[in-house]
N, C-alpha and C positions, 0 to 999 in steps of 0.2 A: 504493500500500500504506500509506504513512504517513497518508494521508487517512482510511483506515479506522481506524487506531489513534487518530487525532486525535479522532474522534467517539465512540470507545468509552467514555470516561468519562461522557459524557452518557447513553448508553443504559444503562449500569450503574445510574446514579442513577435513571433513569426506570423501570427494571424494579423496583428496590427500592421506589420510591414507589408504583408500581402494586400490588406485592405487599402492602404495608402497607394500601393503600386497600381491597383486597379483604378482608383480615383484619378491618379496622375496620368496614366498612359491609356487606359480604356474606360473612360468615365461612363460609357453607355451601360456598364454593368454595375450600376450604383447599388442595387439591392444586394448583390453578392458582397460588395464592399462593406455595406452596413452590417451585414451578418458577421463578417470577419472582424470588423472594428468594434462592434458593440455586443452582439448576442453571444458569440463564442467566448470572448474574453470575460464577459460578465459571469457566464456559467462556470468558467474555470476559476475565476476569483472566488465565487461563492463556494465552490468545492474546496478550494484551498483554505477557506475560512470555516470549513466544516459545517456549512449551512446553519450557522447559529443566528437565524433571522430574528430572534427575540432579543438579541443583544445589540446595544447601540454601537459597539465596536465593529460588528459585522457591517453595518450600513456606512460607517465612516470609512472603513478600509475598502469597501466596495465602491462607494461613490467617488472617492478621491481620484483613482486612476481613470474612472469613466468620465469624470468631468474634465480631466486632463486631455483625454482623447477628443471629447466633444468640442472643447475650446480650440484645439488645434485644427479641427476640421472647419470650424467657424472662420479661422484665419485663412485656411487653405483656399476658401472660396474667393479670396481677394488677391491672391498671389498670382503673378503673371510669369515669372521666370521658373522654368522647370528645375533648374539647379537649386533654387531656394526651396521649392516644394520638396525636393529630395532630402535636403538638409533637415527640413521640418520633420519629415517622416522618420529619418534616422534618430533625431533627438527624442521624438515621442516613443518610438520603439525601444530605445535604450532606457528611457525613463520608466516605461511599463515593466521592462525586464528587471531593472534594479529594485523597483517597488515590490514586485512579486517575489523576487529572490529574498528580500529582507522579511517579507511576510512569511515565506516558507520557513526561514530560520526562526522567526519569532514564535510561530505556532507549532512547528514540527521538529525543530532541531535547536532548542534553546541554548545548548552549550556553544553553538557556533554563532549565535546572535551577538552583534556588537552593540553595546549599550548606547542608547540615544540615536541609533542609526535611523530608525523610522521617524523620529522627531525631526532630525535635520533634513532627511530626504523629503518628508512631507512639506517642510517649509519651501524647499527648492521647487517641488511640484506645484504648490499653491502659487508661488510667484510666477512660474512659467505659465501656468493656467491663466493667471491674471493678465499677463502680457498678451497671450493669444486671444483671450476672450474680449478684452477691452480694445484690442486692435480691430477685431471683427465688429465690435459695437461702434467704434468711431467710423469705420469704413461704411457700415450700414447706414448710419446717420447721414454721412456725406453723400452717398449715392442715392439714397431714397428721400433725402431732404426731410428727415424726421425732426420733430421738435426734440430738444435735448432731454426732456424729462422721460421720453419713452425708453431709450436705451439705458438711461440712468436707473430706471426701475429694475431692469435686468441686472445691471451692475450691482445694485444694492443687494439683491438676493445671492449673487455670485460671491460677493465679498463677505456677506453674512455666513455663507457656508464655509468659506475658506478660513475665516477667523474662528468660527466655532470649532472646526476640525483641528485647527492648529492649537487652540487652547485645550481641546480634549486630549490630543496626543501628548501634550505637555503635562497632562495630569492636573490640570487646574479645575477646581470644583465648579460645577455648573452654575451654582448661584452667584459665583464671582465672574465667571467667563461670559455669561449671557448678556449682562449690561454692557460690558466692554465690546462684545461682538456686535451688538445692535448699534451702539453709538459709533463704533468704528465704521460700520457699513454705511451709516447715515452720513458721516463726515466725508468719507471717501467718495460717496455718490455725489456729494456737493462739489468735491474737487473735480470729479469727472465732468460736471456741467461747466465748471470754470475753464477746464482745459479745452473744451470745444471752441472757445473764443480765440485760442492761440492760432496764429497763421502758420502752423506746422503740419506735417503729414500725420496720418492716423497712427503710424507705427511709432513716431516720435512721441506723440501724446500718450500712447500706451506705455512706452518706456518710462516716461515721467510718472505716470500713475503707478506703475509697478514699484518704482523707487519709494514713492510715498507709502505704498502698502507694506513694503519691507521695513520702513521706519516704524510704522504703526505696530506691525506684528512683533518686531524685535523689542521695541521699548515697552509696549503694554505687557508682553510676556515676561520681560525682566521685572516689571513693576509688580505684577500679581504673584510672581515667584519670589519676591523680595530679594532680587539680585540686582536691582537698578542702583548703580552708583555713578559718581561723576566720571569715573574711567569708562564705564559701559556707555554712558550717555555721549561722551566725547567720541568714542569709537564709532557708534552708530551715526552720529551727526557728520563725522569726517567721511565715512564710507558713503553715506547718502549724498553729501555735498559733492564728492568726487564724481559719483555716477551722474548726478544732475548736471554738473558742468560738462561732462563728456557728451551727454545727450543733447544739451542745448548748443554746444559748440559744433556738433556734427549734424544737427538737424537742418533740413531744408526749409527756409523761411520764405513764405509766399507774400 
């Protein structure tokens, strides 16, 4: 039985890579691509998580990679260069494999599990998902000429899920994490609306939004875990400022 679980991460990544390949090179087979990207990986993840559908951990661990895949497809719809699409497919396939590999160790081989691996990996996946999802949201608003509040609602729920999941995997009590998650989602949704007024591309706006989410998740997590100090604060502000400067300096201004 454990051998089947052992090879499950490989098949998950293979299915995701195959689904992306179909979307990129033979998009007429969209139904098959969706089966490979969502149905089969979801079933394999559920099996890896031993079908414990009554536990919150099951849904957090299941929905995190599925949202990762969904948000990447959202971005894929607006990409024009095949090389960039292939890079996106490789990044997502690798992310799914790493996440599934660590879940396997956590559930079925605890002696091989590295402490805090899922916590830091979840943070990386949530940030990438944020970038992918908000890129798609900014692009949708641009091309469909939607009012800013429409995609902002979707961004609110996406950020609420990401912050809730991040606090949960960090073992923060729900009564403490829920207000932080809700307020953070509300504030970041407002930042999303503000960013729509910048004369920059949708990917630049998404990159700025992701840096803001990184700052919020990092600082709020440190605060609730009582690890926030002047050193930690300076580190996050320095890293965030550097990334913001890089994004703003390299962005195309219209």
